[in-house]
N, C-alpha and C positions, 0 to 999 in steps of 0.2 A: 847464640843463647839457647835456644830450643834444645840442641844436641847436648848442651852441658847439663841442663836441667833434666832431660831424660836419662843421661849417663849417671848422674848423681842419684837418681831414683833407682836405677837398675842396680848400682852398688849398695843401695841402702837394703834393697830386695835381698841380694846375697848374703848380706852381713846379717839379716833377720831369719831368714829362711833356708839358707843353705843352696841346694842345686837351681840351677835357672837354666831353661832349655827355651830356645827361640822356635817357634812353629814354622812350618815352610809357607811360601807363598804370602807372607806378610811381613811387615817391617815394625810390627806394634803389638804382637801378640805372643805372648810368653807362658810357659808352664814351670810351676814352683812346687817345690818340695815332692814328699813321696807320693801324695795322693794326685799329682798332676793338676793342681788347682790352675786354672788359665786367668791370666791377666792381661787385659787389653788397656795399653796405656797412650792416652792422648795428651797432646800439649797445645796451649793457646797463650799468647801473650794476653795481658790485661788491658783493655780498650778503655777508652777515656770516662765511659760512663758505668766503670765498673762492672764490665762484661766480658765472658770468655767465650769464644767461639770454636766450635768443633766440628769436624765431619768424621761419621764413622761408617767404614765401608761395609755395605750389606754383607759381602762375602766374609769379613771378618766377623762381623755379629753373628752370623750363621755358625759360625766355629763355635761360640759360646754355649749354643743350645744344647742342653741335655748335660751339661758338665756344671761342676762346682766352679764358678767363675765370678769374676769383678771386673767392672769398668772404673779405671783410674784416671782421674782427670786432673791435669800439672797446670799451673800458670805461674807466671812470675811474682817472686816475694811470697810465696805459699809458706805457712808455717807447717802446715799437715796436708797430706794428700787428701783429695774427696774420693773414697773408696766404695763405690756403689754396688751391692750385690746383683748381679744380672737377674738372678731368677727372681727378683720383685719386679722386674720390668720386662720380662720375656714376652708376656702377652701384649705389651704396649707397643713393642717394636713390632712383634708380628701384625698388629692392627695399622700400625703406621705405614707409610709410602716414602720409599726414598726419593729424593731429588732426581733431576734428570742425570746427575753424575755419578749415580749409584750409591750415594752417600745418604746417611741419616743426618739430618741437621741439627745439631745439639748447641744450646747455650747453657752456662752456668753463671749465676748471679750470686757472688760471694759476699753477702751482705753482711753487718757486723751482728744483727739479731737472729739472722736466718738465712740458710743457704738454698737457693732453688735451683733445680733443673728443668731445662725447659727442652721439650723434645717435639720437633715442628711435626704438625698435623697429629699431635697426639696431646699435649698438654703441659703444664707445669705441675712439678712435685717438689715437695718439701724435703731436702736429703741434707738437712742440719745434723740427724744424728750418724750420718757417715762421714763425717770429718774425722781423720785419724785412720790409724792402722786396725781399728778392732775388727771391721767386717772381714778383712783379709785374714786376721790371726784367728777368727773364729771359723773359717772356711778350713785352715790349715789344721787346726785341732778341734776336731768337732766336740770333744769333751769339754771344751772350755765354754761352749756356746751358753749364754746366760739364758735361764729358763724366763719366759714372757707371760706373766700371769694372765687369766683371762679378766678381762675389764667389763664393766657395766658403763652405760651411758653417763651416768652420772660421775663415775669414776673418771671418765677421759675429760669431762668438763672440769674437774677438779685439778687433774695433772696440767691441763692447758691453762687453767686460770692462775696456778701457782707458777709455771714457767714464766707467763708474762709478768706476774707480779716481782718474781727474782729479777727480771731484766728491766723493772723500773717502770713499766705501764701500769695505769689504772687499768681496772677489769670490771667489765659489764659480764653479768649472768642475769638471765632473765629472773625476774623476783619468783615466780613460782617453783624455780629449781634451787632455789639458795639453801632451802632447809634440808636437800637432799645431797648436799656435797658431803663427801668423804674425807673427814679431818684425819682420818687414821693414815691417809696417805702422805699429807703435807702439813706443814705448818698452817694453820687457817690465815686467810688474807681476806680484806675487807673490800666489798664490791661497792662500786659506783650507785648513788640513788637513782641517777637520770643520766639519759644520753646528751652528751653536749649539745650547746647551742648550735645552730647553723645547719642541723641535719633535719629540719622541720619537715620538709618533704618526705623523708624515708623512715622518718622515727619510729612509726609503728612497725614497720619491716623489721629495723634493726633491733628493737626491742625484742623481736623473738628468735634472735639468732643466739646459738648455745653459749658462746664465749667471743667477747669483744676486746681487743687491746686498744686502749686510748692513751695518746701521747699525753704524758704527766705535764700539766702547764700550759699545754697547747690546745687542748681540745680537738685533737685530731684523731680519727678513726685510723689505725695502722694495721689491724689484723683482725679479720672475722673467721670464726670457726664454726662449720656446722659438722656436728657427730651424728653420724648416720649409722646406728648399732643395728637396728632392724627396719627402721623406715625408709621410704623410697629415696634414693639418693635424687632423682629427678626433683622432687619436690623442692630440695635445698637448693639446687640448681636454679630453679625459678625464681627463689628468694632471692639468691644472689644476682640473678639477671635484673629484677626489679630495681633492686638497688642501683646496679650499674646503669640501667636505662634513664632511672629518675634523676641520677645525680652522676653523670658521665665523668665529672671532673674529679670525683673521689677515685683514688687509686690505691685501696687499702689491699693487703694479701688477702687473698680469699681461699681459704682451705676447706675442702670435704674431707672429714675424718671417718676412717671406718677400717675394718679389718682386711687383711690381705687378701680374701676372697673375693673382694668387691671391687678391687682395682679395674679389672677388665670391664666392668660394669661401667665404673667412672668414665672410662675413656669412651666408651660406646654412647653413654647418655651426653656427654660433654661435646661430642662431635656431631650431634644433631644439627641440621641446618640453621634452626633458630638460634642456637649459641654460638654458632660459628659466623653468622650474619651479625649479630650484636656485638661481637668481640670478647664475649665471655671466655671463649675456648682458649685466649691467650691471657687471660688473668688470673683463672682458678687453677689451683693445684691439689692433688691429692695427698693426702698424710695418713700413714697407716698407724694403728696402734702400737706396734711394736717400735717404730720411729717416735712417737711422742713419749714412750717410757724411757727411750734412750736418751732422748733430748732433755727429759726432766733428770734424769740420773747426771747428765754432764752438767746441767744447770746448778741444780742444788747444792748449797755448801758442803765442803768434804766432812 
């Protein structure tokens, strides 16, 4: 089955992009198109808890550095490939340490509302915007790369709230921030007046979080987003850590949202001993502005 899935994917690559060349000393690394874009293909079966496990050889990852390249993650029953631009995670892999077998251990959680990538000893990252062929098509033809506008903190809150609303969640935005949401970007959505019952122990902390998705009809905190436009990432991680320590039974998605330049800072801060010992480093992911914009464009009605 793995060989069949990979073979079908390679056939699809050829039909879409033409020339395909396998690099030496590797089973899974290819170059496509006249620009020689590098594609690293990994397959995993989907396990019982809807998890896919991958090993990325350090030698293969090093061959992606400095090149236009993507990581392609495949699994059983997949509608579209997960195509992650390597440039967005190059600093992350450089800061991580491979396992004893020389491989970076990676997991993918293809949930219905958002797909997450977990890189062992580095952290979790929201990669929902990279489902499908767009990342690879943009690298093949740079002229088609979509311009990403400059966003403010309040505009990011607006987009994240809109995504959650369109997915059927109730939305919490701090009371003081609601007047500054930018309705020129989205259709207006209504925010909840209060945090649900059952979270009294951490209510004051949760009320300060930039955007919270709450399961409609169940009063369950499903996702918390802290937008760190210019403020310290460390402060947001402390807030998440307080919530995690005060209510460890809660397992919402925790996301630090910022620009690409702060990804490596997120990795360094998250890997402080205090966050590793508390377990926050295994729960919190990084979400880049461009990914939020792509996620919003994929979610909004056509």
